[in-house]
C-alpha positions in Angstrom: -12.3 15.5 -18.1 -9.7 14.1 -20.6 -7.8 17.0 -20.4 -7.5 17.7 -16.5 -6.6 14.2 -16.6 -3.4 15.1 -19.1 -2.8 18.2 -17.0 -2.8 15.9 -13.9 -0.4 13.6 -15.7 1.8 16.2 -17.0 2.4 17.7 -13.5 3.1 14.3 -12.4 6.7 14.8 -14.3 8.4 17.8 -12.6 6.9 15.9 -8.7 8.7 12.4 -9.8 11.9 14.0 -10.8 11.6 16.4 -7.8 11.3 13.1 -5.7 14.4 11.1 -7.7 16.6 14.0 -6.8 16.2 14.0 -3.0 16.5 10.6 -2.8 19.2 10.3 -5.2 21.2 12.8 -2.6 19.9 11.6 0.9 20.5 7.8 -0.1 24.1 9.1 -1.1 24.3 10.5 2.7 24.0 7.0 4.0 27.1 5.9 5.7 28.7 3.1 4.3 29.9 1.7 0.9 28.2 -0.2 -1.4 31.8 -2.0 -2.4 32.8 -2.7 1.2 29.4 -4.5 1.5 29.3 -6.6 -1.6 33.0 -7.9 -0.9 33.1 -7.9 2.8 35.4 -6.3 5.3 38.3 -8.2 5.0 38.6 -6.9 1.1 41.6 -5.6 -0.1 41.5 -1.6 -0.9 42.6 -2.7 -4.6 39.7 -4.7 -5.1 37.2 -2.4 -3.1 38.9 0.9 -5.5 38.2 -1.7 -8.8 34.4 -2.5 -7.6 33.6 0.5 -7.5 35.0 1.4 -11.2 33.0 -1.1 -11.8 30.0 -0.1 -10.7 30.6 3.5 -11.7 30.6 5.0 -7.9 33.7 7.1 -8.3 32.0 9.4 -11.0 30.6 12.9 -9.5 27.3 12.7 -7.8 25.7 14.8 -10.7 26.9 12.2 -13.3 26.0 9.4 -11.8 22.2 11.4 -11.3 22.0 12.2 -15.1 23.5 8.9 -15.8 20.2 7.6 -13.9 17.8 9.9 -15.8 19.0 8.8 -19.1 18.5 5.1 -18.4 15.2 6.2 -16.2 13.5 7.7 -19.5 14.3 4.5 -22.1 12.7 2.8 -19.0 15.8 0.9 -17.6 15.2 1.1 -13.7 18.9 0.3 -13.3 20.5 -2.9 -12.2 20.8 -4.1 -8.6 24.1 -4.0 -7.1 23.5 -7.3 -5.0 22.7 -9.2 -7.1 23.2 -7.5 -10.7 20.0 -8.2 -11.7 17.9 -5.6 -14.1 15.7 -4.1 -11.6 12.9 -3.6 -13.9 12.8 -7.8 -13.8 13.2 -7.8 -10.3 10.9 -5.9 -8.6 7.5 -6.7 -10.0 7.4 -10.2 -7.8 7.9 -7.9 -4.7 5.6 -5.1 -5.9 2.8 -8.0 -6.4 2.8 -9.4 -2.9 2.7 -6.0 -1.6 -0.2 -5.1 -3.9 -2.0 -8.0 -3.0 -1.7 -8.2 0.5 -2.5 -4.4 0.2 -5.6 -4.8 -2.0 -7.1 -7.7 1.0 -6.2 -5.8 3.5 -8.1 -2.1 2.3 -11.4 -4.2 0.6 -11.5 -5.6 4.6 -11.0 -2.3 5.9 -13.7 0.1 3.9 -16.3 -3.0 4.3 -16.0 -3.3 8.1 -14.9 0.3 7.9 -18.0 2.0 6.4 -21.0 0.0 7.7 -19.3 0.3 11.4 -19.5 4.1 10.5 -22.8 3.9 9.4 -24.2 2.1 11.6 -22.8 4.2 14.6 -24.6 7.4 12.7 -28.0 5.7 12.6 -27.5 4.6 15.5 -26.0 7.7 17.6 -24.9 7.5 21.4 -26.2 3.8 21.1 -24.4 1.4 23.0 -23.2 0.3 19.5 -22.0 3.7 18.5 -19.9 3.8 21.6 -18.5 0.3 21.5 -17.5 0.6 17.7 -15.5 4.0 18.3 -13.8 2.7 21.4 -12.7 -0.4 19.3 -11.6 2.3 16.6 -9.6 4.4 18.9 -7.8 0.9 20.0 -7.3 0.0 16.3 -5.7 3.2 15.3 -3.8 2.8 18.9 -2.0 -0.6 18.6 1.1 -0.8 16.9 1.2 -3.3 14.1 3.5 -5.3 14.8 2.4 -5.6 18.3 -0.7 -7.2 16.7 1.0 -9.1 14.4 3.0 -11.5 17.1 -0.1 -11.5 19.1 -1.8 -13.0 15.9 0.5 -15.4 15.6 1.1 -16.9 18.9 -3.0 -17.1 19.2 -3.9 -17.9 15.6 -0.8 -20.0 14.5 1.2 -21.3 17.7 -1.8 -22.3 20.1 -5.1 -22.8 17.8 -3.5 -23.7 14.2 -5.7 -21.9 12.3 -3.7 -19.8 9.9 -0.1 -20.3 9.0 2.6 -18.7 10.5 4.4 -16.8 7.7 4.8 -17.0 3.9 2.5 -16.3 1.3 2.3 -20.1 0.4 2.4 -23.9 1.3 6.3 -24.4 0.3 4.7 -28.2 -0.3 2.4 -27.4 -3.1 3.8 -24.0 -4.4 2.1 -21.7 -6.8 2.6 -22.0 -10.3 3.0 -17.8 -10.5 1.9 -16.6 -13.9 1.5 -13.1 -12.4 2.9 -13.2 -9.4 -1.0 -12.3 -7.7 -1.4 -15.5 -6.4 -5.1 -15.2 -6.1 -5.5 -14.7 -9.7 -3.1 -17.1 -10.6 -4.8 -19.6 -8.9 -7.6 -19.2 -9.7 -7.3 -18.6 -13.5 -5.4 -22.2 -13.6 -8.4 -23.6 -11.7 -6.4 -24.5 -8.4 -9.3 -23.7 -6.0 -7.3 -25.6 -3.0 -4.7 -23.4 -3.9 -6.5 -20.0 -3.5 -8.4 -21.1 -0.4 -4.3 -22.1 0.7 -3.0 -18.2 -0.4 -6.4 -16.6 1.6 -5.5 -18.2 4.8 -1.8 -17.1 4.6 -2.8 -13.7 3.9 -5.8 -13.5 6.3 -3.1 -12.3 9.7 -1.2 -9.8 7.9 -4.0 -8.7 5.7 -6.2 -7.9 9.1 -3.1 -6.7 11.2 -2.8 -4.5 8.1 -6.2 -3.7 7.7 -6.7 -2.2 11.7 -5.8 1.1 11.3 -7.3 2.2 8.3 -10.3 0.1 9.4 -10.5 2.5 12.3 -9.8 5.9 10.3 -12.5 4.9 8.0 -15.0 3.8 10.2 -14.3 7.4 12.4 -14.3 9.6 9.0 -17.8 7.6 8.0 -19.7 8.3 11.0 -18.9 12.0 10.9 -19.6 12.5 7.2 -23.1 10.6 7.6 -24.3 12.5 10.8 -23.5 15.6 9.1 -25.2 14.7 5.9 -28.2 13.1 8.1 -29.2 16.4 9.4 -30.0 18.0 6.1 -33.6 19.1 4.4 -33.7 16.1 1.9 -32.9 13.4 4.3 -36.2 14.5 6.6 -37.8 15.1 3.4 -37.6 11.4 2.5 -38.2 10.4 6.0 -41.5 11.8 6.7 -42.5 10.7 2.7 -42.1 7.6 4.7 -39.7 6.0 2.5 -37.6 3.1 5.1 -34.7 4.1 7.1 -32.0 1.8 5.3 -33.1 2.9 1.8 -33.0 6.2 3.0 -29.5 5.9 5.1 -27.7 4.0 2.3 -29.2 5.6 -1.1 -29.6 9.4 0.2 -27.0 10.1 2.7 -23.9 7.7 2.0 -24.0 8.7 -1.7 -23.8 12.6 -0.4 -21.5 11.3 2.6 -18.7 9.4 1.0 -16.7 12.2 -0.9 -14.2 12.7 2.5 -14.6 9.1 3.2 -13.6 7.8 -0.4 -10.5 10.9 0.2 -9.5 8.7 2.7 -9.5 5.7 1.2 -7.2 6.6 -1.3 -4.7 7.7 1.3 -5.3 4.8 3.1 -4.5 2.9 0.3 -1.2 4.7 -0.8 0.3 4.7 2.5 -0.4 0.8 2.8 1.2 0.2 -0.5 4.4 1.9 0.9 4.3 1.1 4.6 4.0 -2.6 4.9 6.9 -3.6 5.9 7.0 -3.9 9.5 3.5 -6.6 8.4 5.9 -8.2 5.3 8.8 -8.7 8.0 6.7 -9.8 10.7 4.2 -12.4 8.1 7.7 -13.8 6.5 6.1 -11.5 3.3 8.8 -10.9 0.3 6.9 -7.7 -0.6 8.1 -4.2 -1.6 8.9 -2.7 1.7 11.0 -5.5 2.5 12.9 -5.4 -0.5 13.3 -1.7 -0.1 14.7 -2.1 3.5 17.3 -4.7 2.2 18.3 -2.8 -0.6 19.0 -0.3 2.1 20.8 -2.4 4.4 23.3 -3.4 1.5 23.8 0.2 -0.1 21.9 -1.1 -3.5 21.6 2.2 -4.9 19.6 1.5 -8.4 16.9 -0.4 -6.0 16.2 1.8 -3.6 16.1 4.8 -5.9 13.9 2.5 -8.1 12.1 1.4 -5.5 11.3 4.6 -4.3 10.5 6.1 -7.1 7.7 3.0 -7.9 5.6 3.5 -4.7 5.7 7.2 -5.7 4.5 6.8 -8.9 1.4 4.0 -7.5 0.6 6.6 -5.0 -0.1 9.6 -7.6 -1.8 7.7 -9.5 -4.3 6.6 -7.1 -4.7 9.9 -5.7 -5.5 11.0 -9.5 -8.2 8.2 -9.9 -9.7 9.4 -6.2 -10.6 12.4 -7.6 -12.0 11.2 -11.0 -14.0 9.5 -9.0 -15.4 11.8 -7.0 -17.1 13.8 -10.4 -18.3 10.2 -11.1 -19.7 9.9 -7.6 -21.2 13.4 -7.5 -22.3 15.0 -10.7 -21.8 18.6 -9.1 -18.3 17.8 -9.8 -17.0 19.1 -12.7 -13.1 19.6 -14.1 -12.5 22.3 -16.3 
């Protein structure tokens, strides 16, 4: 297993290097000049030329790329053109906000999606089965931006159950230690703030969870139906074992592999694709961070932000592969 993990980690190097090269070329093709964006349209040509020289934008593209790689191998993600702040220091609060939101959403999606899929398979062709699969189809089809706006209107403006935007109550701000607000408030014993943070996460978390929840529910149902037709399941039922244990102890354990694959993929997608949810609910996440960097042609932030998201995505896939062998002893990596 250790050899397999080391081999996979070594394989990440050319993947991430290739990704940095492609992203580097693509963002250089974006129309606009970072110097003009910073100084404004009224800036003189001399001022723009001087700023381009200061930022190193006059160098050939390959010189800029290898300079970026050299800094990257020393752990330096560069300096934001817009804020003049090192990306290493600037990126974590945004990444932490997206991580907290994504984990909250995937927990909701897994808990509801897996159980809905299990019960649908258990009571196949029942009213619950039809209702759950219709809701799953609706969940996949509803645009997140529309659902988010409708939730804000109903649950915030009409019923005043949840805050409309943000991560915290600005009148009672969280003393950020790790920028993971739930964790920070718990370790400080501020459980009133923990509840407030959860209230702020509720609507964006549910909105973000709808699509993965629907996909997980459908995959769980399909996988469970296949497993429940197996001989060992019929044998367990013939021995008189309670159906609950047949389903959750025997069937689920053997049906979980494809479900785990979907969960891993959806977790990676949530971490990198929460920009609509973050924008609608005013959350300072990594998606909005990269989007604003694209708008201002902030090359170091774009490159480093995408690199960090890609690294997290491939690491999640590696963790899922490791979990395969833990859940199913028949799977061995050599």
